[in-house]
C-alpha positions as CSV (number, residue, x, y, z in Angstrom):
1,M,-92.9,-28.6,-74.1
2,V,-90.9,-25.4,-73.5
3,T,-91.6,-22.3,-75.7
4,P,-89.0,-21.8,-78.5
5,L,-88.1,-18.2,-77.3
6,L,-87.5,-19.4,-73.8
7,T,-85.4,-22.3,-75.0
8,I,-83.3,-20.0,-77.1
9,R,-82.6,-17.6,-74.2
10,F,-81.9,-20.5,-71.8
11,E,-79.5,-22.1,-74.3
12,E,-77.6,-18.8,-74.6
13,R,-77.1,-18.7,-70.8
14,I,-76.5,-22.4,-70.2
15,V,-73.2,-22.4,-72.2
16,T,-71.4,-20.7,-69.3
17,L,-73.1,-22.6,-66.5
18,D,-70.1,-24.6,-65.3
19,D,-67.9,-21.5,-65.3
20,E,-70.5,-19.4,-63.5
21,S,-70.9,-22.0,-60.8
22,I,-67.4,-21.1,-59.6
23,D,-68.6,-17.6,-58.6
24,F,-72.2,-18.7,-57.9
25,P,-72.1,-22.1,-56.2
26,A,-75.9,-22.4,-56.4
27,A,-76.0,-22.0,-60.2
28,Y,-76.8,-25.6,-60.9
29,K,-79.6,-25.5,-58.3
30,A,-81.0,-22.4,-59.8
31,V,-81.0,-24.1,-63.2
32,A,-82.6,-27.2,-61.7
33,S,-85.4,-25.1,-60.3
34,I,-86.0,-23.5,-63.7
35,I,-86.0,-27.0,-65.3
36,R,-88.5,-28.3,-62.8
37,S,-90.8,-25.2,-63.1
38,L,-90.8,-25.5,-66.8
39,S,-91.5,-29.3,-66.6
40,M,-88.7,-29.9,-69.1
41,T,-88.4,-33.5,-70.5
42,Q,-85.2,-35.5,-70.0
43,E,-84.4,-35.0,-73.7
44,E,-84.7,-31.2,-73.4
45,T,-82.5,-31.3,-70.3
46,D,-79.9,-33.5,-71.9
47,S,-79.9,-31.2,-74.9
48,L,-79.2,-28.2,-72.7
49,L,-76.4,-30.0,-70.9
50,G,-74.8,-30.8,-74.1
51,K,-74.3,-27.1,-74.7
52,V,-72.4,-26.4,-71.4
53,D,-68.8,-25.5,-72.0
54,V,-66.4,-27.6,-70.0
55,Y,-62.7,-27.0,-69.7
56,G,-60.5,-30.2,-69.5
57,E,-61.9,-33.4,-68.1
58,P,-63.7,-32.7,-64.8
59,K,-64.1,-35.5,-62.3
60,I,-67.6,-34.2,-61.6
61,T,-69.4,-33.5,-64.9
62,P,-72.1,-30.9,-65.5
63,K,-74.6,-33.8,-65.7
64,M,-73.6,-35.1,-62.3
65,K,-73.8,-31.6,-60.8
66,L,-77.3,-31.0,-62.4
67,D,-78.5,-34.5,-61.3
68,K,-77.5,-33.7,-57.7
69,A,-79.2,-30.3,-57.9
70,L,-82.4,-31.8,-59.4
71,G,-82.5,-34.2,-56.6
72,Q,-82.2,-31.4,-54.0
73,V,-85.0,-29.4,-55.7
74,D,-87.2,-32.5,-55.8
75,E,-86.5,-33.3,-52.2
76,E,-87.3,-29.7,-51.1
77,S,-90.5,-29.7,-53.1
78,A,-91.6,-33.0,-51.6
79,S,-91.1,-31.7,-48.1
80,A,-92.8,-28.4,-48.7
């Protein structure tokens, strides 16, 4: 379980994740690294993703982007 204060701060930043990923392409991977280091549950992760602002109807959703980033982080950690 993630501490309440950390969750609040993370939620404040996660809102702009999709927009920030335009200027910082590794934004989803950075968030994935934080999620893994905090051992967040799937429910906690889904709750955070629900707070991401999305404009229009993207073909690649924030969940898809984060799933890909989580896979990359897991793969890198397995090979380390």
